[in-house]
N, CA, C and O atoms as a DFTB+ gen file, in Angstrom:
280 C
 N C O
     1  1      27.250     157.072    -121.773
     2  2      27.463     158.479    -121.493
     3  2      26.793     158.906    -120.221
     4  3      27.406     159.585    -119.397
     5  1      25.526     158.519    -120.033
     6  2      24.790     158.885    -118.820
     7  2      25.352     158.172    -117.596
     8  3      25.340     158.728    -116.497
     9  1      25.841     156.957    -117.770
    10  2      26.415     156.218    -116.637
    11  2      27.676     156.910    -116.144
    12  3      27.903     156.970    -114.935
    13  1      28.502     157.432    -117.040
    14  2      29.721     158.126    -116.631
    15  2      29.376     159.363    -115.841
    16  3      30.033     159.655    -114.842
    17  1      28.370     160.094    -116.256
    18  2      27.959     161.310    -115.539
    19  2      27.421     160.940    -114.155
    20  3      27.726     161.616    -113.173
    21  1      26.626     159.876    -114.073
    22  2      26.067     159.454    -112.782
    23  2      27.176     159.015    -111.842
    24  3      27.159     159.354    -110.659
    25  1      28.150     158.254    -112.365
    26  2      29.253     157.823    -111.518
    27  2      30.063     159.011    -111.018
    28  3      30.480     159.051    -109.860
    29  1      30.281     159.975    -111.902
    30  2      31.040     161.178    -111.521
    31  2      30.278     161.951    -110.418
    32  3      30.879     162.386    -109.436
    33  1      28.958     162.116    -110.589
    34  2      28.170     162.809    -109.567
    35  2      28.154     162.074    -108.259
    36  3      28.247     162.700    -107.204
    37  1      28.037     160.756    -108.289
    38  2      28.037     159.956    -107.078
    39  2      29.366     160.111    -106.321
    40  3      29.405     160.234    -105.097
    41  1      30.442     160.100    -107.104
    42  2      31.799     160.193    -106.489
    43  2      32.006     161.562    -105.874
    44  3      32.469     161.667    -104.738
    45  1      31.669     162.615    -106.608
    46  2      31.912     163.978    -106.081
    47  2      30.986     164.298    -104.923
    48  3      31.406     164.949    -103.967
    49  1      29.746     163.862    -104.982
    50  2      28.850     164.120    -103.862
    51  2      29.280     163.343    -102.639
    52  3      29.205     163.858    -101.524
    53  1      29.725     162.122    -102.822
    54  2      30.199     161.315    -101.692
    55  2      31.426     161.954    -101.050
    56  3      31.521     162.023     -99.825
    57  1      32.361     162.420    -101.870
    58  2      33.553     163.069    -101.324
    59  2      33.190     164.375    -100.636
    60  3      33.789     164.726     -99.620
    61  1      32.236     165.083    -101.166
    62  2      31.813     166.361    -100.548
    63  2      31.175     166.126     -99.202
    64  3      31.423     166.880     -98.261
    65  1      30.353     165.091     -99.086
    66  2      29.708     164.797     -97.811
    67  2      30.742     164.364     -96.771
    68  3      30.664     164.760     -95.608
    69  1      31.694     163.562     -97.189
    70  2      32.763     163.147     -96.276
    71  2      33.583     164.355     -95.820
    72  3      33.923     164.458     -94.642
    73  1      33.896     165.247     -96.718
    74  2      34.661     166.444     -96.386
    75  2      33.886     167.333     -95.422
    76  3      34.464     167.814     -94.447
    77  1      32.641     167.559     -95.652
    78  2      31.850     168.415     -94.764
    79  2      31.695     167.763     -93.377
    80  3      31.778     168.442     -92.353
    81  1      31.470     166.444     -93.358
    82  2      31.333     165.754     -92.091
    83  2      32.637     165.845     -91.296
    84  3      32.610     166.096     -90.092
    85  1      33.769     165.645     -91.956
    86  2      35.057     165.730     -91.280
    87  2      35.290     167.133     -90.758
    88  3      35.772     167.293     -89.636
    89  1      34.969     168.139     -91.521
    90  2      35.125     169.512     -91.117
    91  2      34.283     169.825     -89.879
    92  3      34.777     170.416     -88.919
    93  1      33.022     169.428     -89.911
    94  2      32.151     169.696     -88.779
    95  2      32.593     168.952     -87.517
    96  3      32.525     169.499     -86.417
    97  1      33.044     167.707     -87.675
    98  2      33.513     166.937     -86.533
    99  2      34.749     167.571     -85.931
   100  3      34.874     167.635     -84.708
   101  1      35.668     168.044     -86.765
   102  2      36.867     168.695     -86.277
   103  2      36.542     170.003     -85.592
   104  3      37.117     170.320     -84.550
   105  1      35.621     170.771     -86.166
   106  2      35.293     172.071     -85.599
   107  2      34.620     171.897     -84.244
   108  3      34.965     172.624     -83.313
   109  1      33.691     170.982     -84.089
   110  2      33.062     170.795     -82.817
   111  2      34.002     170.140     -81.803
   112  3      33.877     170.385     -80.603
   113  1      34.920     169.330     -82.256
   114  2      35.912     168.749     -81.360
   115  2      36.865     169.784     -80.813
   116  3      37.212     169.737     -79.633
   117  1      37.296     170.714     -81.637
   118  2      38.181     171.780     -81.170
   119  2      37.452     172.708     -80.215
   120  3      38.038     173.162     -79.232
   121  1      36.204     172.994     -80.480
   122  2      35.440     173.892     -79.611
   123  2      35.260     173.278     -78.250
   124  3      35.378     173.972     -77.240
   125  1      34.975     171.991     -78.195
   126  2      34.776     171.330     -76.885
   127  2      36.089     171.246     -76.118
   128  3      36.089     171.358     -74.892
   129  1      37.227     171.047     -76.824
   130  2      38.507     170.999     -76.141
   131  2      38.843     172.344     -75.507
   132  3      39.322     172.403     -74.374
   133  1      38.590     173.414     -76.239
   134  2      38.888     174.757     -75.705
   135  2      38.036     175.058     -74.490
   136  3      38.534     175.624     -73.517
   137  1      36.744     174.688     -74.522
   138  2      35.896     174.994     -73.390
   139  2      36.280     174.172     -72.176
   140  3      36.165     174.664     -71.053
   141  1      36.732     172.940     -72.357
   142  2      37.148     172.141     -71.226
   143  2      38.433     172.677     -70.617
   144  3      38.562     172.714     -69.393
   145  1      39.395     173.097     -71.451
   146  2      40.649     173.618     -70.938
   147  2      40.418     174.955     -70.235
   148  3      41.072     175.234     -69.230
   149  1      39.532     175.764     -70.723
   150  2      39.284     177.067     -70.122
   151  2      38.682     176.931     -68.741
   152  3      39.013     177.706     -67.844
   153  1      37.806     175.964     -68.554
   154  2      37.146     175.824     -67.249
   155  2      38.094     175.166     -66.264
   156  3      38.070     175.516     -65.084
   157  1      38.918     174.239     -66.690
   158  2      39.784     173.536     -65.747
   159  2      40.974     174.377     -65.296
   160  3      41.405     174.257     -64.149
   161  1      41.515     175.226     -66.172
   162  2      42.689     175.974     -65.813
   163  2      42.388     177.446     -65.575
   164  3      43.297     178.195     -65.217
   165  1      41.164     177.885     -65.756
   166  2      40.755     179.257     -65.511
   167  2      41.574     180.244     -66.349
   168  3      41.874     181.352     -65.903
   169  1      41.925     179.832     -67.552
   170  2      42.642     180.714     -68.460
   171  2      44.130     180.762     -68.224
   172  3      44.823     181.469     -68.955
   173  1      44.660     180.060     -67.258
   174  2      46.086     180.069     -66.952
   175  2      46.761     178.971     -67.766
   176  3      46.331     177.818     -67.739
   177  1      47.804     179.325     -68.478
   178  2      48.540     178.367     -69.273
   179  2      49.571     177.698     -68.405
   180  3      50.383     178.373     -67.772
   181  1      49.555     176.379     -68.364
   182  2      50.531     175.643     -67.554
   183  2      51.478     174.934     -68.482
   184  3      51.065     174.406     -69.515
   185  1      52.730     174.916     -68.131
   186  2      53.741     174.288     -68.974
   187  2      54.196     172.977     -68.409
   188  3      53.839     172.607     -67.291
   189  1      54.982     172.277     -69.183
   190  2      55.510     170.982     -68.759
   191  2      57.037     171.001     -68.742
   192  3      57.662     169.945     -68.839
   193  1      57.636     172.155     -68.623
   194  2      59.091     172.261     -68.648
   195  2      59.678     171.746     -67.337
   196  3      59.158     172.040     -66.260
   197  1      60.770     170.972     -67.432
   198  2      61.389     170.456     -66.201
   199  2      62.251     171.484     -65.520
   200  3      62.738     171.245     -64.415
   201  1      62.455     172.631     -66.154
   202  2      63.330     173.662     -65.560
   203  2      62.617     174.375     -64.413
   204  3      61.401     174.566     -64.442
   205  1      63.390     174.761     -63.411
   206  2      62.864     175.516     -62.291
   207  2      62.918     177.012     -62.657
   208  3      63.912     177.514     -63.181
   209  1      61.828     177.680     -62.361
   210  2      61.764     179.103     -62.692
   211  2      62.496     179.903     -61.636
   212  3      62.221     179.775     -60.443
   213  1      63.423     180.723     -62.077
   214  2      64.200     181.600     -61.186
   215  2      63.733     183.010     -61.411
   216  3      63.932     183.573     -62.488
   217  1      63.107     183.594     -60.397
   218  2      62.586     184.953     -60.530
   219  2      63.653     186.011     -60.291
   220  3      63.649     187.057     -60.940
   221  1      64.560     185.745     -59.368
   222  2      65.657     186.666     -59.105
   223  2      66.765     185.922     -58.373
   224  3      66.540     184.869     -57.777
   225  1      67.953     186.483     -58.430
   226  2      69.061     185.964     -57.664
   227  2      69.316     186.911     -56.516
   228  3      69.319     188.130     -56.690
   229  1      69.527     186.350     -55.351
   230  2      69.712     187.187     -54.161
   231  2      71.076     187.881     -54.263
   232  3      72.131     187.247     -54.235
   233  1      71.005     189.202     -54.380
   234  2      72.208     190.027     -54.461
   235  2      72.078     191.184     -53.489
   236  3      71.031     191.383     -52.874
   237  1      73.134     191.929     -53.363
   238  2      73.125     193.084     -52.469
   239  2      72.117     194.146     -52.950
   240  3      71.462     194.795     -52.134
   241  1      72.001     194.314     -54.240
   242  2      71.059     195.299     -54.788
   243  2      69.623     194.888     -54.465
   244  3      68.809     195.747     -54.126
   245  1      69.287     193.583     -54.561
   246  2      67.941     193.132     -54.210
   247  2      67.675     193.345     -52.732
   248  3      66.563     193.727     -52.365
   249  1      68.640     193.116     -51.885
   250  2      68.457     193.337     -50.446
   251  2      68.156     194.809     -50.166
   252  3      67.281     195.120     -49.359
   253  1      68.857     195.690     -50.812
   254  2      68.606     197.134     -50.638
   255  2      67.196     197.478     -51.101
   256  3      66.471     198.213     -50.429
   257  1      66.820     196.942     -52.246
   258  2      65.481     197.186     -52.784
   259  2      64.383     196.713     -51.851
   260  3      63.441     197.452     -51.564
   261  1      64.506     195.470     -51.373
   262  2      63.472     194.949     -50.483
   263  2      63.411     195.660     -49.162
   264  3      62.321     195.863     -48.628
   265  1      64.556     196.052     -48.604
   266  2      64.578     196.786     -47.336
   267  2      63.935     198.170     -47.486
   268  3      63.291     198.673     -46.566
   269  1      64.125     198.769     -48.662
   270  2      63.579     200.109     -48.865
   271  2      62.066     200.045     -49.156
   272  3      61.360     201.039     -48.985
   273  1      61.577     198.877     -49.593
   274  2      60.168     198.800     -49.971
   275  2      59.246     198.640     -48.732
   276  3      58.047     198.905     -48.820
   277  1      59.781     198.227     -47.636
   278  2      58.942     198.126     -46.406
   279  2      59.511     198.846     -45.283
   280  3      58.932     198.855     -44.197
């Protein structure tokens, strides 16, 4: 009877320690990743899309707008 209780306690304590260790390792790993990304990119998100960004298409209306702005 006492051996079963001891085995149960050993198993649950071992699993609890592994769980806490994994949690702490993941938490510190995520924090260090965020701090490295923030310093290298200065808060700017960069994408990996192969598409070219088109801000506007040159039309007659855009020409009128730009000419009136200066």
